[in-house]
C-alpha positions as CSV (number, residue, x, y, z in Angstrom):
1,M,119.0,140.7,94.7
2,S,118.4,143.3,92.0
3,S,119.3,146.9,92.6
4,Q,116.5,148.1,90.4
5,G,113.6,149.7,92.3
6,V,110.0,148.8,92.0
7,T,108.7,150.1,88.7
8,R,105.3,151.6,87.8
9,R,104.6,148.5,85.8
10,D,105.2,146.3,88.9
11,I,102.8,148.4,90.9
12,L,100.1,148.3,88.2
13,K,100.5,144.6,87.8
14,T,100.2,144.0,91.6
15,L,97.1,146.3,91.8
16,A,95.4,144.7,88.8
17,M,96.1,141.2,90.1
18,G,94.7,141.9,93.6
19,A,91.9,144.2,92.4
20,V,89.0,141.8,92.5
21,G,89.3,140.7,96.1
22,G,88.3,143.0,99.0
23,S,87.4,146.0,96.9
24,V,86.0,149.1,98.5
25,L,84.6,149.9,95.1
26,Q,83.0,147.6,92.5
27,V,86.3,146.2,91.2
28,I,89.4,147.8,92.7
29,P,90.3,149.6,95.9
30,A,90.2,153.4,96.1
31,K,94.0,153.8,96.6
32,A,94.7,151.6,93.6
33,A,92.3,153.7,91.5
34,E,94.0,156.9,92.7
35,F,97.4,155.5,91.6
36,V,96.0,154.6,88.1
37,H,94.5,158.1,87.6
38,Q,97.9,159.6,88.6
39,A,99.7,157.3,86.2
40,V,97.4,158.4,83.3
41,R,97.8,162.1,84.2
42,K,101.6,161.8,84.2
43,E,101.6,160.1,80.8
44,K,99.3,162.8,79.3
45,A,101.5,165.5,80.8
46,A,104.6,163.9,79.3
47,S,103.1,163.4,75.8
48,P,103.7,166.2,73.3
49,A,100.0,165.9,72.2
50,G,98.8,165.6,75.8
51,K,97.1,162.3,74.9
52,Y,97.0,158.9,76.4
53,T,98.3,156.0,74.2
54,P,96.3,152.7,74.8
55,K,98.5,150.0,76.2
56,Y,96.3,147.0,75.6
57,F,93.3,147.7,73.3
58,S,93.7,148.1,69.6
59,A,92.6,151.5,68.1
60,H,89.3,149.9,67.1
61,Q,88.7,148.3,70.5
62,Y,89.7,151.6,72.3
63,E,87.1,153.4,70.2
64,M,84.5,150.9,71.3
65,V,85.5,151.2,75.0
66,N,85.2,155.0,74.7
67,W,81.7,154.7,73.1
68,L,80.6,152.2,75.7
69,C,81.9,154.2,78.6
70,D,80.1,157.3,77.3
71,A,76.9,155.2,77.0
72,I,77.2,154.0,80.6
73,I,77.9,157.4,82.1
74,P,77.3,160.2,79.6
75,K,78.0,163.8,80.4
76,D,75.1,166.1,81.4
77,D,74.5,169.7,82.4
78,H,75.7,168.9,85.9
79,S,78.9,166.9,85.2
80,G,81.3,165.5,82.7
81,G,80.8,161.8,81.9
82,A,83.0,158.7,82.0
83,V,85.1,159.7,79.0
84,E,85.8,163.2,80.4
85,A,86.7,161.5,83.7
86,G,89.3,159.3,82.1
87,A,87.5,155.9,82.5
88,P,88.6,154.5,79.2
89,E,92.3,155.2,80.0
90,F,91.7,153.8,83.5
91,I,90.3,150.6,82.1
92,D,93.0,150.2,79.4
93,L,95.9,150.7,81.8
94,L,94.5,148.2,84.3
95,T,93.7,145.7,81.6
96,S,97.2,146.0,80.1
97,E,98.5,144.4,83.3
98,N,95.9,141.7,84.0
99,E,95.3,138.6,81.9
100,R,91.8,138.0,83.4
101,Y,90.7,141.5,82.5
102,Q,92.2,141.0,79.0
103,L,90.2,137.9,78.6
104,R,87.0,139.4,79.9
105,L,87.2,142.8,78.2
106,G,89.2,141.9,75.1
107,G,87.1,138.8,74.6
108,G,83.9,140.8,75.2
109,L,84.8,143.3,72.6
110,V,85.4,140.5,70.1
111,W,82.1,139.0,71.0
112,L,80.4,142.4,70.5
113,D,81.8,142.8,67.0
114,S,80.9,139.2,66.1
115,F,77.4,139.6,67.4
116,C,76.9,142.7,65.4
117,A,78.4,141.1,62.3
118,D,75.9,138.2,62.6
119,R,72.9,140.5,63.4
120,Y,73.6,143.6,61.2
121,G,76.5,142.5,58.8
122,K,78.9,145.0,60.3
123,S,81.1,145.7,63.3
124,F,79.8,147.4,66.4
125,M,81.2,150.8,65.6
126,E,79.9,150.6,62.0
127,C,76.4,150.1,63.2
128,A,74.0,153.0,63.4
129,P,73.5,154.4,66.9
130,E,70.0,152.8,67.1
131,Q,71.5,149.4,66.4
132,R,74.2,149.9,69.0
133,N,71.6,150.9,71.6
134,E,69.5,147.8,70.6
135,V,72.5,145.6,71.4
136,L,73.1,147.3,74.7
137,D,69.5,146.8,75.6
138,L,70.1,143.1,75.1
139,I,73.3,142.8,77.1
140,A,72.6,145.3,79.9
141,Y,70.2,142.9,81.7
142,R,71.1,139.5,83.1
143,K,67.5,138.3,82.6
144,N,68.1,138.4,78.8
145,A,70.9,135.8,79.2
146,K,68.5,133.5,80.9
147,K,66.1,133.8,78.0
148,D,68.8,133.5,75.4
149,L,72.1,131.7,76.4
150,S,73.9,133.1,73.3
151,L,73.9,136.5,75.1
152,S,75.6,135.1,78.2
153,Q,79.1,136.3,77.2
154,G,77.9,139.7,76.2
155,V,75.9,140.2,79.4
156,A,78.9,139.1,81.5
157,F,81.3,141.4,79.5
158,F,79.0,144.4,79.8
159,A,78.4,143.9,83.6
160,F,82.2,143.9,84.2
161,L,82.8,146.9,81.9
162,R,80.0,148.8,83.7
163,K,81.6,148.2,87.0
164,M,85.1,149.2,85.7
165,T,83.5,152.4,84.2
166,C,81.9,153.3,87.5
167,D,85.1,152.7,89.4
168,G,87.0,154.8,86.9
169,F,84.4,157.6,87.0
170,Y,83.7,157.8,90.7
171,T,87.4,157.8,91.7
172,S,88.2,160.6,89.3
173,K,88.1,164.3,90.1
174,I,85.0,164.7,88.0
175,G,83.3,161.8,89.7
176,I,84.2,162.9,93.2
177,A,82.8,166.4,92.4
178,D,79.7,164.8,90.9
179,L,79.1,163.0,94.2
180,Q,79.6,166.4,96.0
181,Y,81.9,164.6,98.4
182,I,83.3,167.1,100.9
183,G,85.5,164.8,103.0
184,N,85.6,164.5,106.7
185,T,83.9,167.7,107.6
186,S,81.7,168.3,110.6
187,I,78.2,169.4,110.0
188,R,76.3,171.4,112.6
189,E,72.9,170.1,111.6
190,F,71.6,167.4,109.3
191,P,68.1,168.2,108.1
192,G,67.5,164.8,106.6
193,C,64.9,164.1,103.9
194,P,62.2,166.7,103.1
195,P,58.7,165.7,104.4
196,V,56.6,163.5,102.2
197,P,53.9,165.6,100.5
198,E,50.4,164.7,101.6
199,R,48.2,163.1,99.0
200,T,45.3,165.1,97.7
């Protein structure tokens, strides 16, 4: 038996492999998400530039993931968005340890670039913002894949990325604050919903 302890990589691989089944969240359990966020924070703290280095996605793909995460949950006046919450790092770190995620997300990004090349003659990130939004309008709805089977892979990819982005956001400090979660705190009264205004 090896004297070497369990490594961070072993833990991430185990989390990523068991993530889909029995999830509290969309894709992975809350404790697993917390571990991934901690791993990213530690890496940023140890980096001279304070930045995360992608483990799976190429620079081009990671730029796409950042843009897509921002489109899924943008920042607003109330809260930071998915990028500020670390969703792209969260997604990359989990994907680096899971072959199914690599196939679904990596393959989906390749599909997205290929679709844009056929439609606009350029990669997704080279497209104008209006063109990118037009593509997202096509792949954001399952009904579009029923009308046009060529969109099926794009729709499946975007649905999975959206779930991963939500998991990454709502398990982060920013996402938890956005939910205004106060933990297990007793409340003396619960006023409920305000009364419905009468129609005039």
